[in-house]
C-alpha distance (Angstrom), angle and dihedral (degrees) to the residues before:
residue distance angle dihedral
M1 . . .
A2 3.82 . .
K3 3.79 90.2 .
E4 3.79 100.1 39.5
E5 3.81 101.2 38.5
F6 3.79 101.4 32.0
G7 3.81 103.6 23.7
K8 3.79 91.7 -123.2
Q9 3.77 124.3 147.6
V10 3.80 113.1 -126.4
V11 3.78 129.3 -136.8
V12 3.81 127.9 172.6
L13 3.81 114.1 -130.2
E14 3.80 131.6 -163.9
T15 3.75 101.1 9.1
G16 3.78 132.2 146.7
W17 3.79 146.5 129.8
I18 3.79 134.5 -125.4
N19 3.80 127.9 -92.4
N20 3.84 92.2 -161.0
V21 3.82 139.0 -13.1
R22 3.80 99.7 -117.8
D23 3.80 120.6 115.2
S24 3.80 105.3 -128.9
D25 3.81 101.2 -179.5
G26 3.80 108.5 34.2
T27 3.82 95.1 -109.5
G28 3.80 97.8 102.5
N29 3.80 125.3 -119.4
S30 3.79 132.7 -92.7
I31 3.80 88.7 -140.8
G32 3.79 118.9 33.5
A33 3.78 140.5 154.9
D34 3.82 92.4 -76.3
S35 3.80 98.9 39.3
E36 3.78 120.0 127.3
I37 3.80 92.4 -115.9
Q38 3.80 111.4 70.8
A39 3.80 102.2 148.6
Y40 3.82 98.0 131.6
S41 3.80 139.2 34.4
H42 3.81 119.0 -84.9
D43 3.80 97.5 -113.0
P44 3.83 142.3 71.0
Q45 3.79 90.6 -78.5
G46 3.79 88.4 57.8
Q47 3.81 88.4 54.3
V48 3.81 90.8 53.6
D49 3.81 92.8 45.8
A50 3.82 92.6 50.0
M51 3.81 92.9 51.0
A52 3.80 93.4 43.5
D53 3.81 90.2 55.7
M54 3.80 91.9 46.2
Y55 3.80 95.2 49.9
K56 3.80 92.4 45.9
A57 3.81 88.6 54.0
L58 3.81 91.5 47.5
I59 3.80 92.6 49.8
A60 3.79 91.9 47.7
Q61 3.83 90.9 53.7
G62 3.82 97.9 40.1
G63 3.79 96.1 -105.3
L64 3.80 122.6 163.9
G65 3.78 99.4 -131.6
G66 3.78 143.1 -90.9
F67 3.80 142.1 -96.3
W68 3.79 125.4 -133.6
W69 3.80 115.8 -131.6
E70 3.04 119.8 -128.5
P71 3.82 115.1 -14.2
A72 3.82 97.6 173.1
W73 3.82 104.5 31.6
I74 3.79 97.0 124.7
P75 3.83 126.8 145.8
V76 3.78 120.9 -79.7
K77 3.80 85.3 -132.9
A78 3.79 115.6 15.6
G79 3.78 120.4 -132.5
W80 3.79 128.4 79.5
E81 3.83 90.3 -119.2
N82 3.83 90.0 62.9
W83 3.81 94.6 71.9
Q84 3.81 94.1 120.1
Y85 3.81 90.9 51.3
N86 3.80 90.7 50.7
K87 3.81 91.6 45.7
D88 3.79 90.8 54.1
A89 3.80 90.7 48.1
S90 3.79 89.6 49.1
D91 3.80 92.0 53.1
K92 3.80 91.5 48.4
Y93 3.80 103.9 34.9
G94 3.80 105.4 17.9
T95 3.78 94.2 -117.2
G96 3.80 98.8 141.9
W97 3.77 132.6 65.1
A98 3.82 88.3 -90.3
S99 3.80 141.1 -10.1
Q100 3.80 137.2 -140.3
Y101 3.79 88.7 -87.5
A102 3.81 90.2 69.0
V103 3.82 90.3 67.2
G104 3.79 106.3 113.0
Y105 3.80 92.8 24.2
A106 3.80 98.8 59.8
P107 3.82 116.2 46.4
D108 3.79 117.5 -95.8
S109 3.81 88.5 -121.0
V110 3.81 89.4 72.5
M111 3.82 98.3 31.5
Y112 3.81 94.9 53.9
Y113 3.78 137.9 35.9
N114 3.81 119.3 -169.0
G115 3.78 87.3 -13.0
E116 3.82 94.2 -56.0
P117 3.84 125.8 111.9
T118 3.80 115.0 -101.0
W119 3.80 101.0 -166.4
G120 3.79 124.6 93.0
G121 3.77 105.8 82.1
S122 3.76 130.7 22.5
T123 3.78 138.1 -103.8
W124 3.80 87.9 -132.5
D125 3.82 101.9 63.9
N126 3.82 92.5 108.9
V127 3.82 91.5 54.1
A128 3.81 94.4 63.7
L129 3.80 124.2 111.6
F130 3.81 88.4 -126.6
D131 3.79 127.8 62.6
D132 3.80 120.1 -113.3
Q133 3.82 90.8 -89.4
G134 3.81 92.7 54.9
H135 3.80 98.3 -103.8
P136 3.83 112.9 143.4
L137 3.78 115.7 -112.5
Q138 3.78 124.3 -137.0
S139 3.81 87.9 -110.9
L140 3.81 89.3 69.2
K141 3.81 86.3 78.5
M142 3.79 94.9 58.1
Y143 3.81 99.2 97.1
N144 3.77 92.1 52.8
G145 3.79 87.3 45.1
F146 3.80 93.3 51.7
L147 3.81 90.5 51.9
N148 3.79 102.0 38.2
G149 3.79 106.1 18.4
Y150 3.77 130.5 -105.5
E151 3.76 129.2 -81.9
T152 3.78 110.2 -151.1
P153 3.82 107.3 -118.6
Q154 3.77 122.3 -130.9
N155 3.79 112.1 -95.6
L156 3.80 121.0 -131.9
T157 3.80 129.9 -173.1
S158 3.78 123.2 -139.4
T159 3.77 122.9 -140.1
L160 3.78 125.6 -136.4
A161 3.79 126.8 -136.1
F162 3.79 132.3 175.5
K163 3.80 119.3 -135.5
I164 3.79 116.0 -148.8
T165 3.81 111.0 -130.5
K166 3.82 96.8 171.0
V167 3.80 138.5 4.3
W168 3.81 118.4 -144.0
N169 3.81 115.6 -154.1
S170 3.79 106.3 167.6
D171 3.82 94.7 -178.1
N172 3.81 92.3 47.9
V173 3.80 90.0 -137.6
A174 3.79 116.2 166.9
L175 3.78 105.2 -103.6
Q176 3.78 126.1 -152.4
N177 3.83 120.5 -137.5
G178 3.80 90.7 -16.1
L179 3.77 130.3 151.9
A180 3.80 125.5 -77.1
E181 3.78 134.4 -163.4
G182 3.80 110.5 -76.3
D183 3.81 95.4 29.0
L184 3.80 118.7 132.1
V185 3.80 120.0 -135.3
S186 3.80 116.9 -164.3
A187 3.77 121.5 -130.2
S188 3.80 88.6 -118.2
D189 3.82 88.3 68.2
M190 3.81 91.6 61.8
I191 3.77 131.8 74.7
D192 3.82 110.2 -110.5
P193 3.82 95.8 -25.0
L194 3.83 92.5 175.3
T195 3.78 137.1 30.1
S196 3.80 115.7 -118.2
D197 3.82 90.5 -107.8
A198 3.81 91.5 53.5
T199 3.81 91.8 45.8
A200 3.81 90.0 55.5
L201 3.82 89.6 56.1
L202 3.81 91.4 63.4
S203 3.82 90.7 76.2
G204 3.79 124.9 76.2
A205 3.79 147.5 125.1
A206 3.80 118.1 -43.1
D207 3.81 116.8 -105.0
T208 3.80 90.1 20.6
T209 3.80 120.4 127.5
M210 3.79 111.5 -129.7
S211 3.79 110.3 -112.2
Q212 3.77 123.8 -118.0
S213 3.80 91.6 -115.6
T214 3.82 90.8 52.3
L215 3.81 94.1 49.9
E216 3.79 91.9 46.8
A217 3.80 91.1 49.6
I218 3.81 89.9 51.4
A219 3.81 90.5 51.5
K220 3.79 91.8 49.3
G221 3.81 88.0 51.6
M222 3.82 90.6 62.6
G223 3.76 130.1 78.1
G224 3.76 121.0 -128.3
I225 3.81 104.5 104.8
E226 3.78 109.8 57.6
T227 3.81 94.9 5.3
A228 3.78 125.1 36.3
L229 3.78 122.5 -125.5
E230 3.81 108.6 -117.1
G231 3.78 119.6 -138.1
K232 3.82 120.2 -134.8
T233 3.81 98.6 -150.5
T234 3.80 121.8 92.5
Y235 3.82 116.6 -147.0
Y236 3.80 129.5 -170.6
T237 3.78 134.3 -143.7
E238 3.78 121.0 -132.4
N239 3.81 89.8 -94.1
G240 3.81 92.1 52.3
D241 3.83 101.1 -101.4
A242 3.81 112.5 148.5
Y243 3.78 122.3 -129.1
H244 3.80 139.8 161.9
Y245 3.79 137.0 -173.0
V246 3.77 135.8 -104.9
Y247 3.78 118.8 -162.1
W248 3.81 134.2 -141.2
F249 3.78 129.6 -175.9
T250 3.79 112.9 -98.0
E251 3.79 95.5 -150.5
G252 3.80 126.4 53.9
N253 3.77 135.2 20.2
T254 3.82 96.1 -139.2
A255 3.79 134.9 46.6
D256 3.81 90.7 -108.1
Q257 3.81 92.4 52.1
K258 3.78 90.9 46.7
A259 3.80 90.3 50.3
W260 3.80 93.4 49.2
N261 3.82 93.3 48.5
F262 3.81 92.6 47.4
Y263 3.80 89.0 51.1
N264 3.80 91.2 47.1
D265 3.82 91.2 51.5
N266 3.82 93.2 48.9
Q267 3.80 104.0 28.8
T268 3.82 95.3 125.8
A269 3.82 94.3 46.8
K270 3.79 119.2 125.1
Y271 3.78 126.7 -158.7
G272 3.79 107.4 -77.4
D273 3.82 94.2 33.6
K274 3.79 123.0 114.8
L275 3.81 112.4 -102.9
I276 3.81 118.1 -146.1
A277 3.79 126.7 -150.0
N278 3.82 118.0 -170.9
V279 3.80 112.7 -133.1
E280 3.78 140.6 167.3
A281 3.80 117.5 -130.5
T282 3.80 122.1 -140.3
V283 3.80 120.5 -159.7
T284 3.80 108.1 -124.6
W285 3.77 120.7 -171.5
G286 3.77 119.5 -125.1
A287 3.77 133.3 47.6
A288 3.79 119.7 -60.3
Q289 3.78 118.2 -101.3
A290 3.77 114.8 -91.5
């Protein structure tokens, strides 16, 4: 209508889509898991799909183009519990969506919620083309891809290992060739360590940092909180008694806590890297299951 009736060229301003649904700065998100708009997946591929559809529509209607907002608006210090730190940085450096100096200019209804300040971070941190630690996402390449075509990246698959942080041996029996703190146990030495959905998430484009949502989904696809991970290897004491190990996550008492800690321990991992989960091993008498 703007083009045909008024002769105006059309450009889309301040658009974007989310790379995950987690709040990384304590300021909430404009688009979250329960938001009304849920047209695309909550990952970098969803960002690419949303922009591809928008640009196709613009081209079809003679539009000029569109601007992404805001590709680098990530927290000063990532982590929803760091809101006060980000608020202070916003007041000093102007890093948030507002600062204390906007009080009196912007209405109190947007500067405060339940009597508490709302500035400091942004509600747009999960729409950036970088993760909350500043690592570039694969979606950052989309504009070059739209113009020049995509080259399919090489896919790599990460491995998973479990690091022993403590060994529990309630009977204090002398063990032979058993595990010790600091040992790594491969996922192949455990019975069904990952669901099939979580296993699929281990593969992705080379040189790509694994997203927070991906790492958390992998963690939630493991046992170790409500159900122990069962080891496959049978060990023997010096007197010939058989035993094996079951494993429990060291960090976190809920699935969400486990997921966050696993992400925190592996947040710089790229596809193809070894992922480490911290677990405690409990000596369990009897041979391991076949």
